[in-house]
PyMOL commands that place a pseudoatom at each C-alpha (Angstrom):
pseudoatom trace, name=CA, resn=UNK, resi=1, chain=A, elem=C, hetatm=0, pos=[0.050, -0.052, 0.105]
pseudoatom trace, name=CA, resn=UNK, resi=2, chain=A, elem=C, hetatm=0, pos=[0.976, 3.543, -0.049]
pseudoatom trace, name=CA, resn=UNK, resi=3, chain=A, elem=C, hetatm=0, pos=[2.096, 3.693, 3.618]
pseudoatom trace, name=CA, resn=UNK, resi=4, chain=A, elem=C, hetatm=0, pos=[3.271, 0.073, 4.233]
pseudoatom trace, name=CA, resn=UNK, resi=5, chain=A, elem=C, hetatm=0, pos=[6.108, -2.047, 2.898]
pseudoatom trace, name=CA, resn=UNK, resi=6, chain=A, elem=C, hetatm=0, pos=[6.767, -5.745, 3.187]
pseudoatom trace, name=CA, resn=UNK, resi=7, chain=A, elem=C, hetatm=0, pos=[10.458, -6.819, 3.167]
pseudoatom trace, name=CA, resn=UNK, resi=8, chain=A, elem=C, hetatm=0, pos=[11.100, -10.583, 2.884]
pseudoatom trace, name=CA, resn=UNK, resi=9, chain=A, elem=C, hetatm=0, pos=[14.415, -11.886, 4.028]
pseudoatom trace, name=CA, resn=UNK, resi=10, chain=A, elem=C, hetatm=0, pos=[16.358, -15.138, 3.859]
pseudoatom trace, name=CA, resn=UNK, resi=11, chain=A, elem=C, hetatm=0, pos=[19.384, -15.413, 6.077]
pseudoatom trace, name=CA, resn=UNK, resi=12, chain=A, elem=C, hetatm=0, pos=[22.290, -17.732, 6.817]
pseudoatom trace, name=CA, resn=UNK, resi=13, chain=A, elem=C, hetatm=0, pos=[25.209, -17.337, 9.192]
pseudoatom trace, name=CA, resn=UNK, resi=14, chain=A, elem=C, hetatm=0, pos=[28.296, -19.026, 10.552]
pseudoatom trace, name=CA, resn=UNK, resi=15, chain=A, elem=C, hetatm=0, pos=[29.840, -18.096, 13.953]
pseudoatom trace, name=CA, resn=UNK, resi=16, chain=A, elem=C, hetatm=0, pos=[33.119, -19.180, 15.275]
pseudoatom trace, name=CA, resn=UNK, resi=17, chain=A, elem=C, hetatm=0, pos=[34.702, -18.760, 18.773]
pseudoatom trace, name=CA, resn=UNK, resi=18, chain=A, elem=C, hetatm=0, pos=[38.307, -19.261, 19.364]
pseudoatom trace, name=CA, resn=UNK, resi=19, chain=A, elem=C, hetatm=0, pos=[38.876, -21.062, 16.122]
pseudoatom trace, name=CA, resn=UNK, resi=20, chain=A, elem=C, hetatm=0, pos=[35.945, -23.553, 16.837]
pseudoatom trace, name=CA, resn=UNK, resi=21, chain=A, elem=C, hetatm=0, pos=[32.613, -23.693, 15.208]
pseudoatom trace, name=CA, resn=UNK, resi=22, chain=A, elem=C, hetatm=0, pos=[30.034, -21.997, 17.462]
pseudoatom trace, name=CA, resn=UNK, resi=23, chain=A, elem=C, hetatm=0, pos=[26.986, -22.415, 15.354]
pseudoatom trace, name=CA, resn=UNK, resi=24, chain=A, elem=C, hetatm=0, pos=[25.559, -22.337, 11.855]
pseudoatom trace, name=CA, resn=UNK, resi=25, chain=A, elem=C, hetatm=0, pos=[22.056, -20.723, 11.406]
pseudoatom trace, name=CA, resn=UNK, resi=26, chain=A, elem=C, hetatm=0, pos=[19.328, -20.248, 8.465]
pseudoatom trace, name=CA, resn=UNK, resi=27, chain=A, elem=C, hetatm=0, pos=[16.249, -18.124, 8.746]
pseudoatom trace, name=CA, resn=UNK, resi=28, chain=A, elem=C, hetatm=0, pos=[13.489, -16.801, 6.762]
pseudoatom trace, name=CA, resn=UNK, resi=29, chain=A, elem=C, hetatm=0, pos=[11.347, -13.821, 7.660]
pseudoatom trace, name=CA, resn=UNK, resi=30, chain=A, elem=C, hetatm=0, pos=[9.271, -10.830, 6.590]
pseudoatom trace, name=CA, resn=UNK, resi=31, chain=A, elem=C, hetatm=0, pos=[9.176, -7.251, 7.902]
pseudoatom trace, name=CA, resn=UNK, resi=32, chain=A, elem=C, hetatm=0, pos=[6.291, -4.889, 7.466]
pseudoatom trace, name=CA, resn=UNK, resi=33, chain=A, elem=C, hetatm=0, pos=[7.025, -1.349, 8.053]
pseudoatom trace, name=CA, resn=UNK, resi=34, chain=A, elem=C, hetatm=0, pos=[5.017, 1.967, 7.479]
pseudoatom trace, name=CA, resn=UNK, resi=35, chain=A, elem=C, hetatm=0, pos=[3.733, 5.061, 8.785]
pseudoatom trace, name=CA, resn=UNK, resi=36, chain=A, elem=C, hetatm=0, pos=[0.356, 6.358, 10.134]
pseudoatom trace, name=CA, resn=UNK, resi=37, chain=A, elem=C, hetatm=0, pos=[-0.985, 9.603, 11.357]
pseudoatom trace, name=CA, resn=UNK, resi=38, chain=A, elem=C, hetatm=0, pos=[2.159, 10.978, 12.966]
pseudoatom trace, name=CA, resn=UNK, resi=39, chain=A, elem=C, hetatm=0, pos=[4.021, 7.754, 13.920]
pseudoatom trace, name=CA, resn=UNK, resi=40, chain=A, elem=C, hetatm=0, pos=[5.916, 4.940, 12.180]
pseudoatom trace, name=CA, resn=UNK, resi=41, chain=A, elem=C, hetatm=0, pos=[5.667, 1.073, 12.854]
pseudoatom trace, name=CA, resn=UNK, resi=42, chain=A, elem=C, hetatm=0, pos=[7.231, -2.143, 11.950]
pseudoatom trace, name=CA, resn=UNK, resi=43, chain=A, elem=C, hetatm=0, pos=[6.665, -5.715, 12.678]
pseudoatom trace, name=CA, resn=UNK, resi=44, chain=A, elem=C, hetatm=0, pos=[9.024, -8.711, 11.930]
pseudoatom trace, name=CA, resn=UNK, resi=45, chain=A, elem=C, hetatm=0, pos=[8.156, -12.442, 11.952]
pseudoatom trace, name=CA, resn=UNK, resi=46, chain=A, elem=C, hetatm=0, pos=[11.214, -14.542, 11.597]
pseudoatom trace, name=CA, resn=UNK, resi=47, chain=A, elem=C, hetatm=0, pos=[11.842, -18.414, 12.063]
pseudoatom trace, name=CA, resn=UNK, resi=48, chain=A, elem=C, hetatm=0, pos=[14.971, -20.529, 11.724]
pseudoatom trace, name=CA, resn=UNK, resi=49, chain=A, elem=C, hetatm=0, pos=[17.107, -23.446, 12.524]
pseudoatom trace, name=CA, resn=UNK, resi=50, chain=A, elem=C, hetatm=0, pos=[20.270, -23.237, 14.558]
pseudoatom trace, name=CA, resn=UNK, resi=51, chain=A, elem=C, hetatm=0, pos=[22.992, -26.066, 14.796]
pseudoatom trace, name=CA, resn=UNK, resi=52, chain=A, elem=C, hetatm=0, pos=[25.641, -25.727, 17.300]
pseudoatom trace, name=CA, resn=UNK, resi=53, chain=A, elem=C, hetatm=0, pos=[29.162, -27.136, 17.036]
pseudoatom trace, name=CA, resn=UNK, resi=54, chain=A, elem=C, hetatm=0, pos=[30.627, -30.095, 19.013]
pseudoatom trace, name=CA, resn=UNK, resi=55, chain=A, elem=C, hetatm=0, pos=[32.264, -27.934, 21.613]
pseudoatom trace, name=CA, resn=UNK, resi=56, chain=A, elem=C, hetatm=0, pos=[29.025, -26.174, 22.848]
pseudoatom trace, name=CA, resn=UNK, resi=57, chain=A, elem=C, hetatm=0, pos=[26.549, -27.444, 25.373]
pseudoatom trace, name=CA, resn=UNK, resi=58, chain=A, elem=C, hetatm=0, pos=[23.560, -26.793, 22.973]
pseudoatom trace, name=CA, resn=UNK, resi=59, chain=A, elem=C, hetatm=0, pos=[22.818, -29.009, 20.047]
pseudoatom trace, name=CA, resn=UNK, resi=60, chain=A, elem=C, hetatm=0, pos=[20.319, -27.833, 17.404]
pseudoatom trace, name=CA, resn=UNK, resi=61, chain=A, elem=C, hetatm=0, pos=[16.683, -26.870, 16.927]
pseudoatom trace, name=CA, resn=UNK, resi=62, chain=A, elem=C, hetatm=0, pos=[14.118, -24.410, 15.857]
pseudoatom trace, name=CA, resn=UNK, resi=63, chain=A, elem=C, hetatm=0, pos=[13.351, -20.801, 16.830]
pseudoatom trace, name=CA, resn=UNK, resi=64, chain=A, elem=C, hetatm=0, pos=[10.757, -18.130, 15.957]
pseudoatom trace, name=CA, resn=UNK, resi=65, chain=A, elem=C, hetatm=0, pos=[10.015, -14.578, 16.960]
pseudoatom trace, name=CA, resn=UNK, resi=66, chain=A, elem=C, hetatm=0, pos=[7.637, -11.763, 16.482]
pseudoatom trace, name=CA, resn=UNK, resi=67, chain=A, elem=C, hetatm=0, pos=[9.114, -8.333, 17.142]
pseudoatom trace, name=CA, resn=UNK, resi=68, chain=A, elem=C, hetatm=0, pos=[7.371, -4.994, 16.642]
pseudoatom trace, name=CA, resn=UNK, resi=69, chain=A, elem=C, hetatm=0, pos=[8.206, -1.295, 17.172]
pseudoatom trace, name=CA, resn=UNK, resi=70, chain=A, elem=C, hetatm=0, pos=[6.306, 1.893, 17.285]
pseudoatom trace, name=CA, resn=UNK, resi=71, chain=A, elem=C, hetatm=0, pos=[7.914, 5.287, 17.249]
pseudoatom trace, name=CA, resn=UNK, resi=72, chain=A, elem=C, hetatm=0, pos=[5.966, 8.590, 17.780]
pseudoatom trace, name=CA, resn=UNK, resi=73, chain=A, elem=C, hetatm=0, pos=[7.937, 11.745, 17.133]
pseudoatom trace, name=CA, resn=UNK, resi=74, chain=A, elem=C, hetatm=0, pos=[6.860, 15.097, 18.721]
pseudoatom trace, name=CA, resn=UNK, resi=75, chain=A, elem=C, hetatm=0, pos=[5.828, 13.148, 21.912]
pseudoatom trace, name=CA, resn=UNK, resi=76, chain=A, elem=C, hetatm=0, pos=[5.344, 15.556, 24.879]
pseudoatom trace, name=CA, resn=UNK, resi=77, chain=A, elem=C, hetatm=0, pos=[7.512, 18.078, 23.065]
pseudoatom trace, name=CA, resn=UNK, resi=78, chain=A, elem=C, hetatm=0, pos=[8.537, 18.953, 19.585]
pseudoatom trace, name=CA, resn=UNK, resi=79, chain=A, elem=C, hetatm=0, pos=[12.053, 17.496, 20.337]
pseudoatom trace, name=CA, resn=UNK, resi=80, chain=A, elem=C, hetatm=0, pos=[10.714, 14.231, 21.997]
pseudoatom trace, name=CA, resn=UNK, resi=81, chain=A, elem=C, hetatm=0, pos=[10.285, 10.762, 20.443]
pseudoatom trace, name=CA, resn=UNK, resi=82, chain=A, elem=C, hetatm=0, pos=[8.872, 7.738, 22.266]
pseudoatom trace, name=CA, resn=UNK, resi=83, chain=A, elem=C, hetatm=0, pos=[9.937, 4.229, 20.950]
pseudoatom trace, name=CA, resn=UNK, resi=84, chain=A, elem=C, hetatm=0, pos=[8.057, 1.130, 22.152]
pseudoatom trace, name=CA, resn=UNK, resi=85, chain=A, elem=C, hetatm=0, pos=[9.375, -2.352, 21.078]
pseudoatom trace, name=CA, resn=UNK, resi=86, chain=A, elem=C, hetatm=0, pos=[7.474, -5.464, 22.325]
pseudoatom trace, name=CA, resn=UNK, resi=87, chain=A, elem=C, hetatm=0, pos=[8.398, -9.037, 21.350]
pseudoatom trace, name=CA, resn=UNK, resi=88, chain=A, elem=C, hetatm=0, pos=[7.812, -12.802, 21.772]
pseudoatom trace, name=CA, resn=UNK, resi=89, chain=A, elem=C, hetatm=0, pos=[10.372, -15.482, 21.069]
pseudoatom trace, name=CA, resn=UNK, resi=90, chain=A, elem=C, hetatm=0, pos=[10.116, -19.194, 21.129]
pseudoatom trace, name=CA, resn=UNK, resi=91, chain=A, elem=C, hetatm=0, pos=[13.260, -21.514, 21.110]
pseudoatom trace, name=CA, resn=UNK, resi=92, chain=A, elem=C, hetatm=0, pos=[13.319, -25.318, 20.951]
pseudoatom trace, name=CA, resn=UNK, resi=93, chain=A, elem=C, hetatm=0, pos=[17.124, -25.712, 20.661]
pseudoatom trace, name=CA, resn=UNK, resi=94, chain=A, elem=C, hetatm=0, pos=[18.270, -29.022, 22.385]
pseudoatom trace, name=CA, resn=UNK, resi=95, chain=A, elem=C, hetatm=0, pos=[20.955, -29.484, 24.854]
pseudoatom trace, name=CA, resn=UNK, resi=96, chain=A, elem=C, hetatm=0, pos=[21.324, -29.525, 28.495]
pseudoatom trace, name=CA, resn=UNK, resi=97, chain=A, elem=C, hetatm=0, pos=[23.188, -28.104, 31.368]
pseudoatom trace, name=CA, resn=UNK, resi=98, chain=A, elem=C, hetatm=0, pos=[22.878, -28.897, 35.105]
pseudoatom trace, name=CA, resn=UNK, resi=99, chain=A, elem=C, hetatm=0, pos=[21.323, -26.318, 37.336]
pseudoatom trace, name=CA, resn=UNK, resi=100, chain=A, elem=C, hetatm=0, pos=[22.670, -26.540, 40.978]
pseudoatom trace, name=CA, resn=UNK, resi=101, chain=A, elem=C, hetatm=0, pos=[19.850, -24.309, 42.356]
pseudoatom trace, name=CA, resn=UNK, resi=102, chain=A, elem=C, hetatm=0, pos=[17.170, -26.433, 40.877]
pseudoatom trace, name=CA, resn=UNK, resi=103, chain=A, elem=C, hetatm=0, pos=[19.118, -29.727, 41.316]
pseudoatom trace, name=CA, resn=UNK, resi=104, chain=A, elem=C, hetatm=0, pos=[18.362, -31.032, 37.782]
pseudoatom trace, name=CA, resn=UNK, resi=105, chain=A, elem=C, hetatm=0, pos=[19.332, -30.765, 34.109]
pseudoatom trace, name=CA, resn=UNK, resi=106, chain=A, elem=C, hetatm=0, pos=[17.472, -28.444, 31.743]
pseudoatom trace, name=CA, resn=UNK, resi=107, chain=A, elem=C, hetatm=0, pos=[17.733, -27.200, 28.138]
pseudoatom trace, name=CA, resn=UNK, resi=108, chain=A, elem=C, hetatm=0, pos=[18.630, -23.446, 28.286]
pseudoatom trace, name=CA, resn=UNK, resi=109, chain=A, elem=C, hetatm=0, pos=[17.636, -23.285, 24.588]
pseudoatom trace, name=CA, resn=UNK, resi=110, chain=A, elem=C, hetatm=0, pos=[14.061, -24.368, 25.145]
pseudoatom trace, name=CA, resn=UNK, resi=111, chain=A, elem=C, hetatm=0, pos=[11.993, -21.405, 26.242]
pseudoatom trace, name=CA, resn=UNK, resi=112, chain=A, elem=C, hetatm=0, pos=[9.300, -18.889, 25.572]
pseudoatom trace, name=CA, resn=UNK, resi=113, chain=A, elem=C, hetatm=0, pos=[10.396, -15.257, 26.159]
pseudoatom trace, name=CA, resn=UNK, resi=114, chain=A, elem=C, hetatm=0, pos=[8.354, -12.142, 26.027]
pseudoatom trace, name=CA, resn=UNK, resi=115, chain=A, elem=C, hetatm=0, pos=[9.099, -8.572, 26.797]
pseudoatom trace, name=CA, resn=UNK, resi=116, chain=A, elem=C, hetatm=0, pos=[9.000, -4.997, 25.992]
pseudoatom trace, name=CA, resn=UNK, resi=117, chain=A, elem=C, hetatm=0, pos=[11.480, -2.125, 25.643]
pseudoatom trace, name=CA, resn=UNK, resi=118, chain=A, elem=C, hetatm=0, pos=[10.569, 1.657, 25.879]
pseudoatom trace, name=CA, resn=UNK, resi=119, chain=A, elem=C, hetatm=0, pos=[12.700, 4.721, 25.340]
pseudoatom trace, name=CA, resn=UNK, resi=120, chain=A, elem=C, hetatm=0, pos=[12.047, 8.399, 25.346]
pseudoatom trace, name=CA, resn=UNK, resi=121, chain=A, elem=C, hetatm=0, pos=[14.494, 10.378, 23.108]
pseudoatom trace, name=CA, resn=UNK, resi=122, chain=A, elem=C, hetatm=0, pos=[14.992, 14.121, 23.528]
pseudoatom trace, name=CA, resn=UNK, resi=123, chain=A, elem=C, hetatm=0, pos=[16.923, 15.930, 20.740]
pseudoatom trace, name=CA, resn=UNK, resi=124, chain=A, elem=C, hetatm=0, pos=[18.618, 18.833, 22.761]
pseudoatom trace, name=CA, resn=UNK, resi=125, chain=A, elem=C, hetatm=0, pos=[20.227, 20.456, 19.802]
pseudoatom trace, name=CA, resn=UNK, resi=126, chain=A, elem=C, hetatm=0, pos=[21.814, 19.218, 16.446]
pseudoatom trace, name=CA, resn=UNK, resi=127, chain=A, elem=C, hetatm=0, pos=[24.659, 17.392, 18.269]
pseudoatom trace, name=CA, resn=UNK, resi=128, chain=A, elem=C, hetatm=0, pos=[23.051, 16.043, 21.391]
pseudoatom trace, name=CA, resn=UNK, resi=129, chain=A, elem=C, hetatm=0, pos=[20.112, 13.505, 22.070]
pseudoatom trace, name=CA, resn=UNK, resi=130, chain=A, elem=C, hetatm=0, pos=[19.476, 12.190, 25.427]
pseudoatom trace, name=CA, resn=UNK, resi=131, chain=A, elem=C, hetatm=0, pos=[17.568, 9.020, 26.174]
pseudoatom trace, name=CA, resn=UNK, resi=132, chain=A, elem=C, hetatm=0, pos=[15.713, 7.350, 29.109]
pseudoatom trace, name=CA, resn=UNK, resi=133, chain=A, elem=C, hetatm=0, pos=[13.839, 4.096, 29.122]
pseudoatom trace, name=CA, resn=UNK, resi=134, chain=A, elem=C, hetatm=0, pos=[14.055, 0.556, 30.109]
pseudoatom trace, name=CA, resn=UNK, resi=135, chain=A, elem=C, hetatm=0, pos=[13.424, -3.087, 29.312]
pseudoatom trace, name=CA, resn=UNK, resi=136, chain=A, elem=C, hetatm=0, pos=[11.290, -5.916, 30.895]
pseudoatom trace, name=CA, resn=UNK, resi=137, chain=A, elem=C, hetatm=0, pos=[11.742, -9.438, 29.894]
pseudoatom trace, name=CA, resn=UNK, resi=138, chain=A, elem=C, hetatm=0, pos=[10.520, -12.819, 31.188]
pseudoatom trace, name=CA, resn=UNK, resi=139, chain=A, elem=C, hetatm=0, pos=[11.788, -16.153, 30.026]
pseudoatom trace, name=CA, resn=UNK, resi=140, chain=A, elem=C, hetatm=0, pos=[9.874, -19.268, 30.835]
pseudoatom trace, name=CA, resn=UNK, resi=141, chain=A, elem=C, hetatm=0, pos=[11.959, -22.339, 30.207]
pseudoatom trace, name=CA, resn=UNK, resi=142, chain=A, elem=C, hetatm=0, pos=[10.150, -25.516, 28.799]
pseudoatom trace, name=CA, resn=UNK, resi=143, chain=A, elem=C, hetatm=0, pos=[11.463, -28.523, 30.689]
pseudoatom trace, name=CA, resn=UNK, resi=144, chain=A, elem=C, hetatm=0, pos=[12.030, -27.161, 34.187]
pseudoatom trace, name=CA, resn=UNK, resi=145, chain=A, elem=C, hetatm=0, pos=[10.032, -25.099, 36.726]
pseudoatom trace, name=CA, resn=UNK, resi=146, chain=A, elem=C, hetatm=0, pos=[12.145, -22.017, 36.086]
pseudoatom trace, name=CA, resn=UNK, resi=147, chain=A, elem=C, hetatm=0, pos=[11.226, -18.570, 35.163]
pseudoatom trace, name=CA, resn=UNK, resi=148, chain=A, elem=C, hetatm=0, pos=[13.814, -15.668, 34.591]
pseudoatom trace, name=CA, resn=UNK, resi=149, chain=A, elem=C, hetatm=0, pos=[12.668, -12.080, 34.957]
pseudoatom trace, name=CA, resn=UNK, resi=150, chain=A, elem=C, hetatm=0, pos=[14.854, -9.447, 33.791]
pseudoatom trace, name=CA, resn=UNK, resi=151, chain=A, elem=C, hetatm=0, pos=[14.603, -5.654, 34.088]
pseudoatom trace, name=CA, resn=UNK, resi=152, chain=A, elem=C, hetatm=0, pos=[17.095, -2.940, 33.019]
pseudoatom trace, name=CA, resn=UNK, resi=153, chain=A, elem=C, hetatm=0, pos=[16.606, 0.687, 33.375]
pseudoatom trace, name=CA, resn=UNK, resi=154, chain=A, elem=C, hetatm=0, pos=[18.682, 2.771, 30.753]
pseudoatom trace, name=CA, resn=UNK, resi=155, chain=A, elem=C, hetatm=0, pos=[19.877, 6.390, 30.197]
pseudoatom trace, name=CA, resn=UNK, resi=156, chain=A, elem=C, hetatm=0, pos=[21.969, 7.504, 27.258]
pseudoatom trace, name=CA, resn=UNK, resi=157, chain=A, elem=C, hetatm=0, pos=[23.694, 10.486, 25.715]
pseudoatom trace, name=CA, resn=UNK, resi=158, chain=A, elem=C, hetatm=0, pos=[24.210, 10.296, 21.878]
pseudoatom trace, name=CA, resn=UNK, resi=159, chain=A, elem=C, hetatm=0, pos=[26.654, 12.746, 20.422]
pseudoatom trace, name=CA, resn=UNK, resi=160, chain=A, elem=C, hetatm=0, pos=[25.882, 13.300, 16.879]
pseudoatom trace, name=CA, resn=UNK, resi=161, chain=A, elem=C, hetatm=0, pos=[27.581, 14.887, 13.784]
pseudoatom trace, name=CA, resn=UNK, resi=162, chain=A, elem=C, hetatm=0, pos=[30.955, 15.512, 15.439]
pseudoatom trace, name=CA, resn=UNK, resi=163, chain=A, elem=C, hetatm=0, pos=[33.001, 12.899, 13.515]
pseudoatom trace, name=CA, resn=UNK, resi=164, chain=A, elem=C, hetatm=0, pos=[33.824, 13.084, 9.701]
pseudoatom trace, name=CA, resn=UNK, resi=165, chain=A, elem=C, hetatm=0, pos=[31.615, 10.030, 9.067]
pseudoatom trace, name=CA, resn=UNK, resi=166, chain=A, elem=C, hetatm=0, pos=[28.008, 9.174, 9.306]
pseudoatom trace, name=CA, resn=UNK, resi=167, chain=A, elem=C, hetatm=0, pos=[28.517, 7.820, 12.895]
pseudoatom trace, name=CA, resn=UNK, resi=168, chain=A, elem=C, hetatm=0, pos=[27.680, 8.918, 16.419]
pseudoatom trace, name=CA, resn=UNK, resi=169, chain=A, elem=C, hetatm=0, pos=[29.203, 8.424, 19.772]
pseudoatom trace, name=CA, resn=UNK, resi=170, chain=A, elem=C, hetatm=0, pos=[26.853, 6.935, 22.469]
pseudoatom trace, name=CA, resn=UNK, resi=171, chain=A, elem=C, hetatm=0, pos=[27.557, 6.866, 26.234]
pseudoatom trace, name=CA, resn=UNK, resi=172, chain=A, elem=C, hetatm=0, pos=[25.046, 4.568, 28.148]
for i in range(1, 172): cmd.bond("trace and resi %d" % i, "trace and resi %d" % (i + 1))
show_as sticks, trace
zoom trace
């Protein structure tokens, strides 16, 4: 449509660590992005298969995710932008480790995770943007009675347009 685009993707990757194969990965996905009345949005749906090397505790398996984003410029003030990013991830990657606290083995690659990240960005001038926000995430493991909850507040200063390249300096 005139305000929405669909961007299909096919990906493959190989990762090494210390000269050893860490994992290989293949995935497919599609991202929808567009704009509405004073805001922009995107949603990505992706699924894949990851196969870990012999030196890693994980084995192989499927994963999938849905990630979205919404940005609203001129939020609270003309210089402010709010960005909200929720997600859901599912992973069924096999492999096991021993959890001493729960006295049992479990697969750290088998989980359902969901969360949200939010940031408020304030453009002070042409060279400085300040940000404040946070992240909330919960991961429920499939084969053990374990749930990890994670929260992380965040503040940042992004210094822009001072280097002779299209890059910024960010201090978190």
